[in-house]
LOPAKE-411136 format. One record per residue (C-alpha): x negated, z, y; chain. Coordinates in steps of 0.001 Angstrom, whole numbers. Example, Ala and Ser with C-alpha at 12.3 -4.5 7.8 and 13.67 -1.06 7.14 Angstrom:
ATOM/-12300/7800/-4500/A
ATOM/-13670/7140/-1060/A
END
This chain:
ATOM/-89536/88802/112527/A
ATOM/-89525/84972/112685/A
ATOM/-88415/82993/115740/A
ATOM/-87710/79259/115737/A
ATOM/-88732/76927/118557/A
ATOM/-88681/73221/119324/A
ATOM/-92263/73574/120533/A
ATOM/-94960/76220/120377/A
ATOM/-98122/75772/122433/A
ATOM/-101270/77545/121305/A
ATOM/-103081/78237/124574/A
ATOM/-101755/78761/128087/A
ATOM/-104480/77090/130123/A
ATOM/-103897/74189/132493/A
ATOM/-103007/71756/129715/A
ATOM/-100885/74271/127827/A
ATOM/-98749/75623/130653/A
ATOM/-98196/72152/132162/A
ATOM/-97047/70921/128743/A
ATOM/-94698/73901/128501/A
ATOM/-93151/73197/131904/A
ATOM/-92580/69537/131018/A
ATOM/-91064/70565/127693/A
ATOM/-88715/72929/129497/A
ATOM/-87659/70120/131845/A
ATOM/-86783/68045/128783/A
ATOM/-84651/70812/127299/A
ATOM/-87011/71920/124527/A
ATOM/-86999/75581/123534/A
ATOM/-90650/76405/124160/A
ATOM/-93112/79236/123669/A
ATOM/-96743/79732/124714/A
ATOM/-99189/81861/122743/A
ATOM/-102026/83070/124983/A
ATOM/-104594/85741/124166/A
ATOM/-105671/86201/127795/A
ATOM/-104068/85115/131077/A
ATOM/-101913/82073/131783/A
ATOM/-103955/79481/133642/A
ATOM/-106901/79695/131263/A
ATOM/-110503/78873/132083/A
ATOM/-109729/76553/134991/A
ATOM/-107797/79109/136987/A
ATOM/-109693/82268/136089/A
ATOM/-113225/81278/135042/A
ATOM/-113848/77711/136185/A
ATOM/-112331/75199/138592/A
ATOM/-110603/77436/141113/A
ATOM/-113017/80395/141437/A
ATOM/-116081/78157/141532/A
ATOM/-114553/75965/144245/A
ATOM/-113639/79052/146257/A
ATOM/-117277/80144/146130/A
ATOM/-118488/76617/146902/A
ATOM/-116324/76675/150017/A
ATOM/-117900/79969/151095/A
ATOM/-121342/78433/150567/A
ATOM/-120346/75423/152647/A
ATOM/-119091/77619/155500/A
ATOM/-122264/79737/155369/A
ATOM/-124410/76614/155533/A
ATOM/-122341/75204/158401/A
ATOM/-122515/78486/160320/A
ATOM/-126304/78427/160084/A
ATOM/-126367/75072/161872/A
ATOM/-123484/75711/164275/A
ATOM/-125808/75054/167230/A
ATOM/-125569/71355/166310/A
ATOM/-121917/71555/167421/A
ATOM/-122739/73436/170609/A
ATOM/-121625/76736/169113/A
ATOM/-124055/79632/169503/A
ATOM/-123694/82444/166973/A
ATOM/-125554/85654/166385/A
ATOM/-127496/86010/163162/A
ATOM/-125262/84740/160360/A
ATOM/-124979/87074/157393/A
ATOM/-123590/86548/153916/A
ATOM/-121527/89290/152286/A
ATOM/-121229/88317/148639/A
ATOM/-118644/91043/148054/A
ATOM/-116382/89340/150622/A
ATOM/-116981/85996/148905/A
ATOM/-115832/87574/145637/A
ATOM/-112875/89242/147330/A
ATOM/-111672/85918/148757/A
ATOM/-112162/84224/145389/A
ATOM/-110082/86838/143569/A
ATOM/-107331/86631/146204/A
ATOM/-107003/82864/145715/A
ATOM/-107010/83159/141920/A
ATOM/-104403/85934/141951/A
ATOM/-102113/83981/144265/A
ATOM/-102236/80931/142005/A
ATOM/-101825/83104/138893/A
ATOM/-98609/84572/140292/A
ATOM/-97430/81026/140981/A
ATOM/-98026/79979/137378/A
ATOM/-96161/83042/136105/A
ATOM/-93207/82204/138338/A
ATOM/-93147/78613/137085/A
ATOM/-93089/79828/133473/A
ATOM/-90253/82237/134247/A
ATOM/-88345/79494/136061/A
ATOM/-88636/77298/132967/A
ATOM/-87393/80116/130714/A
ATOM/-90522/79705/128569/A
ATOM/-91358/82551/126208/A
ATOM/-94916/83877/126390/A
ATOM/-96569/85792/123556/A
ATOM/-99687/87647/124691/A
ATOM/-101711/87739/121515/A
ATOM/-103971/85826/119148/A
ATOM/-102254/82950/117335/A
ATOM/-103187/81605/113903/A
ATOM/-101770/78453/112316/A
ATOM/-100413/79071/108831/A
ATOM/-100095/76665/105944/A
ATOM/-96841/75754/104126/A
ATOM/-94789/78823/103257/A
ATOM/-91255/80046/102674/A
ATOM/-90694/79608/106399/A
ATOM/-91672/75935/106540/A
ATOM/-92661/73261/104008/A
ATOM/-95229/72010/106537/A
ATOM/-98213/73781/108074/A
ATOM/-97700/74834/111680/A
ATOM/-96002/78208/111624/A
ATOM/-97912/80436/114051/A
ATOM/-98651/84051/113291/A
ATOM/-99169/85968/116530/A
ATOM/-101168/89150/116387/A
ATOM/-99817/91399/119116/A
ATOM/-101104/94801/120183/A
ATOM/-98844/96776/117851/A
ATOM/-96937/94132/115918/A
ATOM/-97062/90684/114355/A
ATOM/-94700/87838/115172/A
ATOM/-94015/84596/113312/A
ATOM/-93142/81539/115377/A
ATOM/-91655/78573/113513/A
ATOM/-91901/75418/115633/A
ATOM/-90633/71930/114964/A
ATOM/-93766/70802/116809/A
ATOM/-97017/72513/117750/A
ATOM/-99540/71715/120481/A
ATOM/-103088/73074/120191/A
ATOM/-104460/73692/123687/A
ATOM/-107049/76382/123059/A
ATOM/-109657/74970/125452/A
ATOM/-113398/75507/125269/A
ATOM/-116252/77915/125913/A
ATOM/-119678/77354/127467/A
ATOM/-122193/75954/125007/A
ATOM/-125723/77314/124701/A
ATOM/-128995/76052/123265/A
ATOM/-130036/77062/119736/A
ATOM/-132301/80090/119987/A
ATOM/-131307/80921/123568/A
ATOM/-129332/84157/123619/A
ATOM/-126838/84651/126425/A
ATOM/-126981/88296/127511/A
ATOM/-124809/88093/130632/A
ATOM/-127472/89890/132651/A
ATOM/-130538/87670/132894/A
ATOM/-129381/84647/130904/A
ATOM/-125962/83600/132140/A
ATOM/-123202/81082/131642/A
ATOM/-121125/79861/134583/A
ATOM/-118503/82475/133688/A
ATOM/-121037/85280/134162/A
ATOM/-122340/83721/137373/A
ATOM/-118843/83763/138879/A
ATOM/-118902/87565/138807/A
ATOM/-122283/88072/140496/A
ATOM/-122067/90888/143020/A
ATOM/-125660/90413/144076/A
ATOM/-127387/87089/144472/A
ATOM/-130695/86586/142659/A
ATOM/-133805/85671/144576/A
ATOM/-134362/82698/142247/A
ATOM/-132612/80959/139370/A
ATOM/-133378/78342/136729/A
ATOM/-130408/76120/135897/A
ATOM/-130623/74467/132493/A
ATOM/-128539/71312/132716/A
ATOM/-128016/68868/135567/A
ATOM/-124454/67841/134771/A
ATOM/-121453/68485/137009/A
ATOM/-121288/72268/136508/A
ATOM/-125034/72803/136799/A
ATOM/-125228/70724/139969/A
ATOM/-122313/72523/141589/A
ATOM/-124095/75824/140991/A
ATOM/-127387/74400/142236/A
ATOM/-125715/73271/145453/A
ATOM/-123809/76523/145945/A
ATOM/-126690/78894/145268/A
ATOM/-129074/76842/147360/A
ATOM/-126644/77024/150298/A
ATOM/-126486/80784/149723/A
ATOM/-130283/80927/150103/A
ATOM/-131283/81240/146442/A
ATOM/-134430/79460/145213/A
ATOM/-133066/76946/142671/A
ATOM/-134767/74886/139964/A
ATOM/-132780/72473/137781/A
ATOM/-134136/71542/134339/A
ATOM/-132438/68364/133090/A
ATOM/-133049/66812/129676/A
ATOM/-132132/63279/130798/A
ATOM/-134176/61207/133199/A
ATOM/-131906/62118/136123/A
ATOM/-129208/64570/137168/A
ATOM/-125577/63518/136667/A
ATOM/-126728/61073/133990/A
ATOM/-123180/59805/133392/A
ATOM/-122691/58795/137007/A
ATOM/-123870/55650/138753/A
ATOM/-127633/55657/139222/A
ATOM/-127380/55130/142989/A
ATOM/-125200/58232/143249/A
ATOM/-127631/60264/141169/A
ATOM/-130571/59194/143300/A
ATOM/-128783/59999/146559/A
ATOM/-127716/63433/145354/A
ATOM/-131227/64175/144138/A
ATOM/-132564/63336/147585/A
ATOM/-130016/65529/149356/A
ATOM/-130496/68511/147023/A
ATOM/-134264/68286/147413/A
ATOM/-133802/68368/151204/A
ATOM/-132121/71740/150681/A
ATOM/-135093/72959/148678/A
ATOM/-133714/72492/145166/A
ATOM/-136459/71636/142675/A
ATOM/-135242/69069/140126/A
ATOM/-137183/68533/136890/A
ATOM/-135906/65534/134859/A
ATOM/-137005/64684/131306/A
ATOM/-137256/68415/130643/A
ATOM/-136805/69498/127037/A
ATOM/-136224/73238/127224/A
ATOM/-137983/75166/124464/A
ATOM/-135391/77895/124046/A
ATOM/-137447/79977/121656/A
ATOM/-140151/80481/124309/A
ATOM/-137983/82573/126619/A
ATOM/-139495/85869/127726/A
ATOM/-137850/88505/129914/A
ATOM/-140160/90984/131596/A
ATOM/-139728/93231/134631/A
ATOM/-136527/91554/135721/A
ATOM/-137867/88012/135492/A
ATOM/-137289/85343/132878/A
ATOM/-139892/82781/131857/A
ATOM/-139228/79726/129720/A
ATOM/-141230/76665/128761/A
ATOM/-140286/73012/128773/A
ATOM/-141821/69952/127187/A
ATOM/-142138/67019/129576/A
ATOM/-143977/63855/128611/A
ATOM/-145876/65726/125869/A
ATOM/-146981/68422/128325/A
ATOM/-145861/72060/128170/A
ATOM/-144922/73673/131461/A
ATOM/-143616/77159/132259/A
ATOM/-140934/78115/134778/A
ATOM/-139911/81590/135898/A
ATOM/-136978/83000/137842/A
ATOM/-134914/86131/138239/A
ATOM/-131971/84557/136397/A
ATOM/-131327/81643/134052/A
ATOM/-128013/79796/134151/A
ATOM/-127240/77776/131012/A
ATOM/-125050/74756/131748/A
ATOM/-125333/72371/128796/A
ATOM/-121703/71496/128158/A
ATOM/-118753/73159/126463/A
ATOM/-117637/73558/122859/A
ATOM/-114080/73527/121537/A
ATOM/-112306/76787/120742/A
ATOM/-111284/75899/117194/A
ATOM/-112645/78727/115091/A
ATOM/-110210/81282/113687/A
ATOM/-107058/79428/114756/A
ATOM/-106159/78379/111217/A
ATOM/-107201/74723/111137/A
ATOM/-108299/75214/107519/A
ATOM/-104614/75604/106663/A
ATOM/-103894/72052/107804/A
ATOM/-105105/68499/107201/A
ATOM/-106285/68176/110810/A
ATOM/-109507/66176/111067/A
ATOM/-112547/67104/113105/A
ATOM/-115358/64942/114421/A
ATOM/-118392/66612/116003/A
ATOM/-116348/69821/116090/A
ATOM/-113534/68307/118140/A
ATOM/-109970/67722/116919/A
ATOM/-109162/64051/116326/A
ATOM/-105924/62685/117811/A
ATOM/-104225/59334/118388/A
ATOM/-103095/57986/121772/A
ATOM/-100012/60215/121644/A
ATOM/-102199/63297/121042/A
ATOM/-101017/63607/117425/A
ATOM/-103391/65004/114834/A
ATOM/-103430/64014/111180/A
ATOM/-100445/66368/110871/A
ATOM/-97962/64284/112847/A
ATOM/-95964/67297/114088/A
ATOM/-99119/69019/115352/A
ATOM/-100658/67762/118586/A
ATOM/-103884/68681/120398/A
ATOM/-104833/68299/124058/A
ATOM/-107576/69166/126510/A
ATOM/-111084/70336/125766/A
ATOM/-110439/70813/122021/A
ATOM/-110262/67022/121591/A
ATOM/-113456/66288/123538/A
ATOM/-113582/63221/125754/A
ATOM/-113152/63932/129462/A
ATOM/-113094/67737/129572/A
ATOM/-111284/67942/132897/A
ATOM/-108285/70063/133869/A
ATOM/-106316/67123/135261/A
ATOM/-106894/65212/132030/A
ATOM/-105662/68137/129924/A
ATOM/-102500/68334/132044/A
ATOM/-101681/64674/131539/A
ATOM/-102487/64878/127839/A
ATOM/-100012/67761/127622/A
ATOM/-97320/65709/129326/A
ATOM/-98145/62765/127047/A
ATOM/-97713/64915/123935/A
ATOM/-94458/66502/125101/A
ATOM/-92880/63209/126127/A
ATOM/-93774/61745/122735/A
ATOM/-92211/64766/121029/A
ATOM/-89076/64206/123115/A
ATOM/-88916/60534/122064/A
ATOM/-89662/59068/125507/A
ATOM/-92324/56656/124209/A
ATOM/-94851/57272/127024/A
ATOM/-97567/54747/127825/A
ATOM/-101050/55692/126600/A
ATOM/-103322/57431/129085/A
ATOM/-105787/55008/130681/A
ATOM/-108900/57151/130616/A
ATOM/-110911/54552/132527/A
ATOM/-108652/55271/135518/A
ATOM/-109338/59022/135600/A
ATOM/-111200/60269/138701/A
ATOM/-114328/62390/138130/A
ATOM/-115431/64827/140811/A
ATOM/-118442/67027/141496/A
ATOM/-117856/69589/144243/A
ATOM/-121448/69930/145349/A
ATOM/-122602/69408/148919/A
ATOM/-122567/66484/149352/A
ATOM/-119567/65884/147108/A
ATOM/-119500/63196/144418/A
ATOM/-116452/61302/143178/A
ATOM/-116090/58281/140934/A
ATOM/-113675/56261/138881/A
ATOM/-114134/53388/136465/A
ATOM/-117413/51886/135291/A
ATOM/-120872/52457/136691/A
ATOM/-122891/49376/137641/A
ATOM/-124946/49712/134455/A
ATOM/-121819/50053/132284/A
ATOM/-120279/46981/133884/A
ATOM/-123397/44912/133243/A
ATOM/-123676/46218/129676/A
ATOM/-120065/45157/129106/A
ATOM/-120920/41585/130069/A
ATOM/-119451/41487/133571/A
ATOM/-120984/39487/136387/A
ATOM/-120624/41965/139211/A
ATOM/-120450/41886/142971/A
ATOM/-120995/45083/144919/A
ATOM/-120044/46424/148296/A
ATOM/-121680/49446/149943/A
ATOM/-120843/51257/153141/A
ATOM/-122694/54333/154488/A
ATOM/-121000/57331/156069/A
ATOM/-123703/57107/158738/A
ATOM/-121751/54129/160169/A
ATOM/-118446/56014/160168/A
ATOM/-117272/57648/163389/A
ATOM/-115314/60482/161734/A
ATOM/-118295/61421/159564/A
ATOM/-120464/61718/162680/A
ATOM/-117804/63796/164412/A
ATOM/-117462/65887/161251/A
ATOM/-121196/66538/161347/A
ATOM/-121856/65240/157850/A
ATOM/-122818/61588/157553/A
ATOM/-124814/61660/154311/A
ATOM/-123924/59340/151456/A
ATOM/-121956/56142/150954/A
ATOM/-119104/54409/149160/A
ATOM/-119984/51850/146488/A
ATOM/-117421/49443/145039/A
ATOM/-118101/47303/141966/A
ATOM/-115935/44249/141243/A
ATOM/-115838/41437/138712/A
ATOM/-117402/38293/140168/A
ATOM/-115092/36061/138129/A
ATOM/-111665/37750/138367/A
ATOM/-112147/39886/141502/A
ATOM/-110870/42921/139559/A
ATOM/-112082/46344/140604/A
ATOM/-114399/47771/137954/A
ATOM/-115668/50999/139478/A
ATOM/-115758/53012/142681/A
ATOM/-118457/55583/143390/A
ATOM/-118740/57892/146382/A
ATOM/-121083/60548/147653/A
ATOM/-120488/62265/150956/A
ATOM/-118002/64381/152921/A
ATOM/-114590/65017/151322/A
ATOM/-114983/62211/148777/A
ATOM/-113207/64290/146112/A
ATOM/-110081/63792/148251/A
ATOM/-110806/60176/149160/A
ATOM/-111162/59021/145530/A
ATOM/-107407/59086/144904/A
ATOM/-106817/56010/147060/A
ATOM/-109154/53984/144903/A
ATOM/-107575/55419/141761/A
ATOM/-104219/54056/142882/A
ATOM/-105891/50725/143632/A
ATOM/-107133/50569/140034/A
ATOM/-103736/51524/138610/A
ATOM/-102042/48820/140686/A
ATOM/-104758/46285/139818/A
ATOM/-105653/45724/143463/A
ATOM/-108524/43490/144518/A
ATOM/-111276/44488/146959/A
ATOM/-109678/42197/149542/A
ATOM/-106359/44030/149270/A
ATOM/-108048/47413/149662/A
ATOM/-110151/46141/152561/A
ATOM/-107303/44553/154497/A
ATOM/-105113/47640/154261/A
ATOM/-105207/49190/157732/A
ATOM/-107006/52519/157526/A
ATOM/-106539/55010/160390/A
ATOM/-109309/55348/162954/A
ATOM/-111249/57517/163116/A
ATOM/-111063/58626/159500/A
ATOM/-113397/59012/156558/A
ATOM/-111117/56660/154600/A
ATOM/-112358/53736/156714/A
ATOM/-115502/53761/154566/A
ATOM/-113378/52677/151576/A
ATOM/-111938/49721/153453/A
ATOM/-115342/48680/154768/A
ATOM/-116981/48992/151334/A
ATOM/-114184/46879/149858/A
ATOM/-114746/44195/152490/A
ATOM/-118490/44433/151877/A
ATOM/-117922/43234/148297/A
ATOM/-117355/39762/149803/A
ATOM/-119741/40301/152729/A
ATOM/-116937/40632/155328/A
ATOM/-117437/44267/156377/A
ATOM/-117146/44706/160125/A
ATOM/-119316/47677/160987/A
ATOM/-122447/46930/159004/A
END
């Protein structure tokens, strides 16, 4: 049986289901093909469950120092099974919400594996999708197709993931017993979130990072501050560490692996190893060979409207590389759908996308780092303001970190904003709007921020760009 649609979306993750909802709003007959659950990695194996567990770790850490707030507690205990129970409850609630949104939009969902077919009697163009269901096969004939198949955790050549001793973040999310110690290979956002969480849970953590610092894509000042704070919690951080994957040995419930650092070989051992070295696009076995779609470094190439080389086939999210973030995938999905509908949407300004790390302390940034600004030829002026000088942060009991604002000396344009400290993943949105509206540091600084609030640090840092901050 063949069914015709205005739009078929291959993948029902964050990017895919958001695109479907927008398509429904615009009156397009839409279907989603999803082999697992709607919501994809972000909802079920990534963003939401990991943040639920990070919150539990934060509460556990806070409870252990409750005496600082004048609150005396008996011995604080962690029940990992309750942490998992809470995580699953949150995920299930959100999953039901997504299902309701899809039903509201009258979007058809095919639970099966979809493969893109080449030209056939059904269509002179590639793009028909064959859906392998449990006991049947369905053909979907779309006028337009969006590929939103997401990504999977990447591993190192020669390092076998067994799900027991050597884990990805997806395996770690299902731990029902915490290890005594863990080696985390990779000091990017995901690796650092796990380092922070497990350390707060009382696990002995070592991070092996290939670059010369953790969070190598963030501003150097942020990286240095986070390194200092993680080390205070007992996290061991080893930069410039080239992991020799082939040296791994597992014996009596402990894994040992060697690294090369400055021409020296060193060994590290732990109960578990967590591999966090990026993600790779899910593009195998979806039928790309039946199209003229181009790949570069195993990612699908698209234009600013998310179109592939086949103009009626679009791709969004992790399969196109770039910023592999759920909120980016969502907006790329909306971009693609609005282009399909003839709305002529403005290109996404990727330099204005916030980036967040939900460690403790949190990290958030937008725009260029100081090094990037200098490398791009800008003469910069910089304002810094510490949370230690902020009343709400002191009341909150967490005054680590700072806000750093980088501006163009010549034009006074904002170039980048970088934060580390309490709740900065929520605070970053104000500065994102400032960038979108092309505000100057003076405009941000003279906006009246409520007192006491953590947001005052943004205003003070903005004023500090021109040396007019009040409280420092």
